[in-house]
C-alpha positions in Angstrom: -16.8 15.3 -33.3 -14.8 12.9 -35.4 -13.8 9.5 -34.3 -10.1 10.4 -34.8 -10.4 13.2 -32.2 -12.1 10.9 -29.8 -9.4 8.2 -30.3 -6.8 10.9 -29.8 -8.4 11.9 -26.5 -8.5 8.2 -25.3 -4.9 7.7 -26.3 -3.9 10.9 -24.4 -5.8 9.7 -21.3 -4.3 6.2 -21.6 -0.9 7.8 -20.9 -2.0 8.5 -17.4 -4.6 5.7 -16.7 -3.8 2.0 -16.8 -6.7 0.7 -18.8 -8.7 1.5 -22.0 -11.9 1.4 -20.0 -10.5 3.9 -17.5 -9.3 6.1 -20.3 -12.8 6.0 -21.9 -14.4 7.0 -18.5 -11.9 9.9 -18.3 -12.9 11.1 -21.7 -16.6 10.9 -20.7 -15.9 12.7 -17.5 -14.0 15.4 -19.4 -17.0 16.0 -21.8 -19.3 16.3 -18.8 -17.0 18.8 -17.3 -16.8 20.7 -20.6 -20.6 20.8 -20.9 -21.0 22.0 -17.3 -18.3 24.6 -17.6 -18.5 25.9 -21.1 -19.8 29.3 -19.9 -16.4 29.7 -18.0 -14.4 29.3 -21.2 -12.6 32.6 -21.7 -11.1 32.0 -25.2 -7.6 32.7 -24.0 -6.6 29.5 -25.8 -8.3 27.4 -28.4 -11.3 25.3 -27.4 -9.3 22.1 -28.2 -6.4 23.2 -25.9 -8.9 24.0 -23.1 -10.6 20.6 -23.4 -7.2 18.9 -23.6 -6.1 20.5 -20.4 -9.3 19.3 -18.6 -8.6 15.9 -20.0 -5.1 15.7 -18.8 -6.0 16.9 -15.3 -8.8 14.4 -15.1 -6.6 11.6 -16.4 -3.8 12.4 -13.9 -6.3 12.4 -11.0 -7.8 9.1 -12.1 -4.4 7.5 -12.6 -3.3 8.4 -9.1 -6.5 7.0 -7.6 -6.3 3.8 -9.7 -2.7 3.2 -8.6 -3.7 3.6 -4.9 -6.6 1.3 -5.3 -4.5 -1.3 -7.1 -1.9 -1.4 -4.4 -4.5 -2.3 -1.7 -6.5 -4.7 -3.8 -3.6 -6.7 -5.3 -3.5 -10.3 -4.3 -0.7 -11.4 -2.0 2.4 -12.9 -3.6 2.4 -16.7 -4.0 5.1 -17.2 -1.3 2.9 -15.4 1.3 0.0 -17.7 0.3 2.1 -20.8 0.7 3.3 -19.6 4.1 -0.3 -19.1 5.2 -1.3 -22.6 4.1 1.5 -24.0 6.2 0.4 -22.2 9.3 -3.3 -23.1 9.1 -5.1 -26.4 8.7 -7.9 -27.0 6.1 -10.6 -25.8 8.6 -8.8 -22.5 9.2 -7.4 -23.3 12.6 -3.7 -23.1 13.5 -1.8 -26.2 12.5 0.3 -25.7 15.6 -0.4 -22.9 18.0 2.2 -20.1 18.0 4.7 -20.4 20.8 4.6 -17.8 23.6 7.4 -15.2 23.4 9.0 -16.3 26.7 9.1 -20.0 25.8 10.8 -19.5 22.4 14.2 -21.2 22.3 16.1 -18.0 21.8 14.4 -16.3 24.7 15.1 -19.4 27.0 18.8 -19.4 26.0 19.2 -15.7 26.6 17.4 -16.0 29.9 19.6 -18.9 31.0 22.8 -17.0 30.0 21.6 -13.9 31.8 20.9 -15.8 35.0 24.3 -17.5 34.9 26.0 -14.1 34.4 24.1 -12.6 37.3 24.9 -15.5 39.6 28.6 -15.2 38.6 28.6 -11.4 39.3 26.8 -11.9 42.7 29.4 -14.5 43.8 32.2 -12.0 43.0 30.7 -9.3 45.3 32.5 -8.7 48.6 30.7 -9.9 51.7 28.0 -7.6 53.0 29.0 -5.5 56.0 26.6 -4.5 58.6 25.9 -0.8 58.5 25.4 1.0 61.8 21.8 2.1 62.5 
């Protein structure tokens, strides 16, 4: 096989895979598949077209897998790292412990307003009447 054909296969794989190293692996995997499956080649197309189809299918599969892996292994954005450094001290402990949900200022304000509203509504109720037994 000529170097030009090999480079063409790498370039074609590179359209689906994000790196040259990944494209080279796809080409190697393609050749392994061709060697293992050459007895299934039915000559309905040219050998080059058949190999190209295998290459494209392998490259698409590899590209999808690489994108999935990259999304999970990407480092956090810089602003997230800065926020984390503000929350934790140098030894890894909380700089200030998180406040409980029921003592947060917003919750206390809402609770106070709710209690005042309930007291107001209770004071506007008519006097309780004794019900017969």
